[in-house]
C-alpha positions in Angstrom: 17.6 -43.9 -14.3 19.9 -43.5 -11.3 23.7 -43.7 -12.1 25.4 -47.1 -11.7 27.6 -47.8 -8.7 30.9 -49.8 -9.0 30.3 -53.5 -8.6 32.4 -56.6 -8.2 32.2 -57.5 -11.9 34.0 -54.3 -12.8 36.7 -55.1 -10.3 37.1 -58.6 -11.8 37.1 -57.2 -15.3 40.3 -55.2 -14.5 41.9 -58.0 -12.4 45.2 -58.0 -14.3 45.6 -54.2 -14.3 47.2 -52.1 -11.5 44.9 -49.9 -9.6 45.4 -46.1 -9.5 45.9 -46.3 -5.7 48.9 -48.5 -6.2 50.5 -46.3 -8.9 49.9 -42.8 -7.7 51.5 -40.8 -4.9 48.7 -40.8 -2.3 50.3 -37.8 -0.5 49.6 -35.7 -3.6 47.2 -32.8 -2.8 44.6 -34.0 -5.3 44.7 -37.6 -3.9 44.3 -36.3 -0.3 41.4 -34.0 -1.3 39.6 -36.8 -3.1 39.7 -38.8 0.1 38.4 -35.8 2.2 35.3 -34.9 0.2 32.1 -36.5 1.4 31.1 -38.2 -1.9 28.2 -40.1 -0.2 26.5 -36.9 0.8 26.9 -35.6 -2.8 25.5 -38.7 -4.3 22.5 -38.6 -1.9 21.9 -34.9 -2.7 21.9 -35.4 -6.5 20.2 -38.8 -6.5 16.9 -37.0 -6.2 17.2 -35.8 -9.8 17.0 -39.3 -11.2 14.2 -41.8 -11.3 14.6 -45.3 -10.1 14.4 -47.9 -12.9 13.4 -46.0 -16.1 15.6 -45.2 -19.0 19.3 -45.4 -19.5 21.6 -45.3 -16.4 23.0 -41.9 -15.7 26.6 -41.0 -15.6 28.3 -41.3 -12.2 27.6 -38.4 -9.9 31.1 -38.3 -8.6 32.4 -38.0 -12.2 30.1 -35.1 -13.0 30.9 -33.2 -9.8 34.6 -33.8 -10.0 34.8 -32.6 -13.6 33.0 -29.3 -12.6 35.4 -28.8 -9.7 38.4 -29.3 -12.0 36.9 -27.2 -14.8 36.6 -24.1 -12.7 39.7 -24.7 -10.5 42.0 -25.0 -13.5 40.0 -22.6 -15.9 39.0 -25.2 -18.5 36.1 -25.5 -20.9 33.7 -28.4 -21.1 35.7 -29.8 -24.0 39.2 -29.2 -22.6 38.5 -30.6 -19.1 37.3 -33.9 -20.6 40.4 -34.0 -22.8 42.8 -33.4 -20.0 40.9 -35.9 -17.8 42.1 -38.6 -20.1 45.7 -37.5 -19.7 45.8 -37.0 -15.9 45.6 -40.0 -13.6 45.1 -37.8 -10.5 42.0 -36.2 -12.1 40.7 -39.7 -12.8 41.4 -40.8 -9.2 39.5 -37.7 -7.9 36.5 -38.6 -10.1 36.3 -42.1 -8.6 38.1 -44.2 -11.2 39.9 -47.2 -9.8 41.9 -48.0 -13.0 43.4 -45.7 -15.6 41.1 -45.0 -18.6 42.4 -44.3 -22.1 39.0 -43.1 -23.5 36.8 -40.1 -23.0 34.5 -40.6 -19.9 31.6 -38.8 -21.6 30.6 -36.4 -24.3 31.3 -32.7 -23.3 27.6 -31.8 -24.0 26.6 -34.1 -21.0 28.1 -31.5 -18.6 25.7 -28.8 -19.9 22.7 -31.1 -19.7 23.7 -32.1 -16.1 23.9 -28.4 -15.1 20.4 -27.9 -16.5 19.1 -30.8 -14.5 20.5 -29.9 -11.1 19.9 -26.1 -11.5 21.3 -23.3 -9.4 20.3 -25.0 -6.1 22.4 -28.0 -6.9 25.4 -25.9 -7.9 25.1 -24.0 -4.7 25.4 -27.3 -2.8 28.8 -27.8 -4.4 30.0 -24.5 -3.0 28.8 -25.6 0.4 30.6 -28.9 0.1 34.0 -27.1 -0.4 33.3 -25.2 2.8 32.3 -28.4 4.7 35.5 -30.1 3.5 37.6 -27.2 4.7 36.0 -27.3 8.1 36.3 -31.1 8.4 40.0 -31.1 7.6 40.6 -28.2 10.0 41.9 -26.0 7.1 39.2 -23.5 7.9 38.3 -22.6 11.5 34.7 -22.1 12.5 35.6 -18.9 14.4 36.6 -17.3 11.0 33.0 -17.6 9.7 31.5 -15.0 12.0 33.5 -12.1 10.5 33.1 -11.6 6.7 33.8 -9.2 3.9 31.1 -8.5 1.3 31.4 -6.9 -2.1 29.8 -6.8 -5.5 31.3 -7.1 -9.0 30.2 -7.5 -12.6 30.2 -10.9 -14.4 30.3 -10.0 -18.1 28.3 -12.0 -20.6 29.6 -13.5 -23.8 28.1 -10.8 -26.0 29.5 -8.4 -28.5 29.6 -4.7 -27.7 26.0 -3.6 -28.4 26.0 -1.0 -31.2 22.6 -0.1 -32.8 23.6 -1.2 -36.3 24.7 -4.6 -35.1 21.6 -5.1 -33.0 19.3 -4.3 -35.9 21.3 -6.7 -38.1 21.3 -9.5 -35.5 17.5 -9.1 -34.9 16.7 -9.2 -38.6 18.9 -12.3 -39.2 17.2 -14.1 -36.3 13.7 -13.3 -37.7 14.6 -14.3 -41.2 16.1 -17.6 -40.0 13.0 -18.4 -37.9 10.6 -17.5 -40.8 12.5 -19.8 -43.2 12.4 -22.6 -40.6 8.6 -22.3 -40.5 8.1 -21.9 -44.2 7.0 -18.3 -44.2 7.8 -16.7 -47.5 9.1 -13.1 -46.9 8.8 -10.3 -49.4 12.5 -9.6 -49.0 15.1 -10.9 -46.5 17.8 -8.1 -47.0 20.5 -10.7 -46.4 22.9 -9.2 -49.0 22.0 -5.6 -48.4 22.1 -5.9 -44.6 25.6 -7.4 -44.6 26.9 -4.7 -46.9 25.3 -1.9 -44.9 26.8 -3.2 -41.6 30.2 -3.3 -43.2 29.8 0.3 -44.5 28.6 1.5 -41.2 31.7 0.2 -39.5 34.0 1.8 -42.1 32.3 5.2 -41.9 32.5 5.1 -38.0 36.2 4.3 -38.2 36.8 7.1 -40.7 35.0 9.6 -38.4 32.1 10.2 -40.9 29.2 10.1 -38.5 26.5 11.3 -41.0 27.2 8.5 -43.4 27.4 6.0 -40.5 24.0 7.2 -39.2 22.6 6.8 -42.7 23.6 3.1 -42.9 22.2 2.6 -39.3 18.8 4.0 -40.4 18.8 1.7 -43.4 19.3 -1.4 -41.1 16.6 -0.2 -38.8 14.2 0.3 -41.7 14.8 -3.1 -43.1 14.3 -4.6 -39.6 10.9 -2.9 -39.3 9.9 -4.2 -42.8 10.8 -7.8 -41.8 8.8 -7.5 -38.5 5.7 -6.2 -40.2 6.0 -8.8 -43.0 6.1 -11.6 -40.5 3.2 -10.2 -38.5 1.0 -10.0 -41.7 1.9 -13.5 -42.9 2.0 -15.2 -39.5 -0.8 -13.7 -37.4 -0.7 -16.5 -34.8 3.0 -17.3 -34.2 4.2 -20.1 -31.9 5.9 -19.3 -28.6 9.5 -19.2 -30.0 8.5 -16.9 -32.9 6.4 -14.7 -30.6 9.4 -14.3 -28.2 11.7 -13.3 -31.2 9.2 -10.8 -32.5 8.9 -9.2 -29.0 12.6 -8.8 -28.7 13.0 -7.5 -32.2 10.3 -4.9 -31.6 11.9 -3.8 -28.4 15.2 -3.3 -30.3 13.4 -1.5 -33.1 11.6 0.9 -30.8 14.1 1.5 -27.9 15.8 4.9 -27.7 19.1 6.0 -26.3 17.9 7.1 -22.9 15.3 4.3 -22.3 15.7 2.0 -19.3 15.7 -1.8 -19.5 17.0 -1.9 -23.0 17.9 -5.1 -24.9 21.6 -5.4 -25.5 21.7 -8.8 -27.1 19.3 -10.8 -29.2 20.3 -14.2 -27.7 20.8 -13.0 -24.1 18.1 -10.4 -23.3 19.0 -10.6 -19.6 22.2 -8.7 -20.1 22.4 -5.3 -18.3 24.6 -2.3 -18.7 26.4 -1.7 -15.4 28.7 1.2 -14.6 31.1 0.5 -11.7 33.2 3.6 -12.0 36.2 1.9 -13.6 38.5 4.3 -15.5 39.6 1.7 -18.1 36.1 0.2 -18.6 33.2 2.6 -18.1 30.4 0.2 -18.9 30.2 -3.6 -18.5 27.5 -5.7 -20.0 26.5 -8.6 -17.8 25.0 -9.1 -14.4 25.9 -8.0 -10.9 27.4 -10.7 -8.6 27.6 -10.6 -4.8 30.6 -12.2 -3.1 31.0 -13.1 0.6 34.5 -14.1 2.0 36.0 -14.6 5.4 37.8 -11.5 6.7 40.8 -13.4 8.0 41.4 -16.3 5.5 39.7 -15.3 2.3 37.5 -18.3 1.8 34.4 -17.8 -0.4 31.3 -18.4 1.8 28.7 -17.2 -0.7 28.4 -16.0 -4.3 25.3 -15.4 -6.4 24.2 -13.4 -9.4 21.7 -10.6 -8.8 19.4 -9.7 -11.7 18.1 -6.1 -12.4 21.3 -4.5 -11.0 20.0 -3.8 -7.5 21.5 -1.3 -5.0 24.3 -3.0 -3.0 22.7 -2.3 0.4 19.6 -4.2 -0.6 21.6 -7.3 -1.4 23.5 -7.6 1.9 20.8 -9.5 3.8 20.5 -12.2 1.0 24.2 -12.5 0.7 24.6 -13.2 4.5 21.7 -15.6 4.4 23.4 -17.6 1.7 26.7 -17.6 3.6 24.8 -19.0 6.7 23.0 -21.6 4.5 26.3 -22.9 3.1 28.6 -22.7 6.1 26.0 -23.3 8.9 27.2 -20.2 10.9 25.6 -16.8 11.0 28.0 -13.9 10.5 27.9 -11.3 13.2 30.2 -8.7 11.6 30.2 -7.7 7.9 32.9 -5.3 6.5 31.7 -3.6 3.3 32.7 -0.6 1.1 31.0 2.7 0.7 28.7 1.3 -2.0 26.6 -0.1 0.9 25.9 3.2 2.6 22.4 3.7 3.7 19.8 2.3 6.1 19.2 -0.8 4.0 22.6 -2.2 4.8 22.5 -1.2 8.5 19.0 -2.7 9.0 20.2 -6.3 8.6 19.2 -8.0 11.9 21.9 -9.2 14.3 24.8 -8.1 12.1 27.2 -5.3 12.8 27.9 -3.6 9.4 31.2 -1.8 9.2 31.9 0.9 6.6 35.4 2.3 5.9 36.3 4.9 8.5 39.4 6.6 9.9 40.2 7.9 13.3 42.6 7.7 16.2 39.9 6.2 18.5 39.8 2.9 16.7 41.1 -0.2 18.5 44.0 -2.0 16.9 41.9 -5.1 16.1 39.2 -3.0 14.5 41.7 -1.1 12.4 43.2 -4.4 11.2 39.8 -5.8 10.2 39.0 -2.7 8.3 42.2 -3.0 6.4 41.4 -6.6 5.7 38.2 -5.6 4.0 40.1 -4.9 0.8 41.3 -8.5 0.8 38.1 -9.4 -1.0 39.3 -7.6 -4.1 42.0 -10.1 -5.0 39.6 -12.9 -4.2 37.3 -11.5 -6.9 40.2 -11.0 -9.2 41.3 -14.6 -8.9 37.8 -15.8 -9.4 37.7 -13.9 -12.7 41.2 -14.7 -14.0 41.6 -18.3 -12.7 38.0 -19.6 -12.2 36.1 -18.5 -15.3 34.0 -15.7 -13.8 35.5 -13.0 -16.1 33.1 -14.0 -19.0 30.0 -16.2 -18.7 29.2 -18.5 -21.6 26.2 -20.2 -19.9 22.7 -19.5 -21.1 20.1 -17.4 -19.4 19.7 -16.0 -15.9 20.2 -19.5 -14.4 23.5 -19.7 -16.3 24.6 -16.4 -14.8 24.0 -17.8 -11.3 25.5 -21.2 -11.9 28.7 -19.8 -13.5 29.2 -17.4 -10.5 28.7 -20.2 -8.0 31.0 -22.6 -9.8 33.7 -19.9 -9.8 33.4 -19.7 -6.1 33.6 -23.5 -5.8 36.6 -23.5 -8.0 38.3 -20.9 -5.9 37.7 -22.8 -2.7 38.9 -26.0 -4.4 42.2 -24.3 -5.3 42.6 -23.2 -1.7 42.1 -26.7 -0.5 44.7 -28.0 -2.9 47.2 -25.4 -1.6 46.4 -26.2 2.0 47.0 -30.0 1.5 50.2 -29.3 -0.4 51.4 -26.9 2.3 50.5 -29.4 5.1 52.7 -32.1 3.3 55.5 -29.6 3.0 55.3 -28.8 6.8 55.4 -32.5 7.6 58.4 -33.1 5.3 60.2 -30.1 6.8 59.6 -31.5 10.3 60.9 -34.9 9.3 64.1 -33.3 7.9 64.6 -31.4 11.1 64.1 -34.5 13.2 66.4 -36.5 10.9 69.1 -33.8 11.2 68.8 -33.8 15.0 69.1 -37.6 15.1 72.1 -37.7 12.9 73.9 -35.1 15.0 73.3 -36.9 18.3 76.3 -38.6 20.1 74.6 -42.0 20.1 74.1 -42.0 16.3 77.7 -40.8 15.7 79.1 -43.6 18.0 77.0 -46.3 16.2 78.1 -44.9 12.8 81.8 -45.0 13.8 81.5 -48.5 15.2 79.9 -49.7 11.9 82.7 -48.3 9.9 85.4 -49.9 12.1 83.6 -53.3 11.9 83.3 -53.1 8.1 87.0 -52.2 7.7 
């Protein structure tokens, strides 16, 4: 059922309580931003995910969207953003509350269910709304949208470092748990032996005794193979969930060191091993993410997760298409790094792709834009450190995309807050200058002297 809208009964119910608009400072950046976002467009967009008059009424759309903006703008989890919402009246005002609430607005698990309902396309709309708000409030100029920076990074998944011994142990534990759930009596579960062997393997590796460590790893692999064959004999026609677990366990059991498309996690098989050439972190386990930002101002115009670790040049066209879809303006110039070398990047239609280059023949404006290409690096850094893109806890490939997009929305949300705060500071400074000029004028000094004489 569609979410309820505020009615007159709710207003009469809180007749003797002061409204938030009468208590808060409406010049606060969060209060101004809450009045600038087009909430009607958001409610119309997400209203399509609800049926008319069947079932329990859904939670307010503005509440769900506001909580997701706040979560990634202030680096909170689902649980902590709901807890802080109760304490912060400005957060409640942003989410559409008219009076201060002292209770939790929802269960934190409702946020994950809402994300599953709207999907990556709905989350992408939230990124576009931050760009539209910046354009409406004149914080972002439309002329800045034609010149962009494009780069890729790695969004790591919430998985442990994939060693062979741990993978064998995790796969065996998952199979034993699934078999017990379905009433399949295994010949032996190796629960106690597997735990002891994994501990010993870690100790031998730490003590630089590789032969003994490999022996424990072989034991774990042997026990995994026995459990797989035991389940296949006693459950010849498994259901879909058990069949998926068996396929993943067999891939882990059979994969070799130099194989491609290996499984690095039992609960997240979409994880990929990506090498970006970092000295401090040779390999990262997650998914590649493409980011598009304005060359001049550093606003995020597009962000998306790219499965199967594609070559950067093949992703440029899709990244620019997403930026056009969200901002409404097609970029004509794209500044990229040397990872985009090749005909694939230069073949994007109607876009001039600029690679790093040096030379005395470059114009001053071109040299400045080439230097500004590196400005996308701190944008990515802030998205990781401040907006929850450093480690993804959402499930599946859709979770990778949604977390990356929400990080981009949170980054733009933070820029909007700073822009409104800086605009208020400029107005306050102009008022102080005007007041100082007025007080130093001869007319004001004469009136002030006459007032003192009259009082005396």
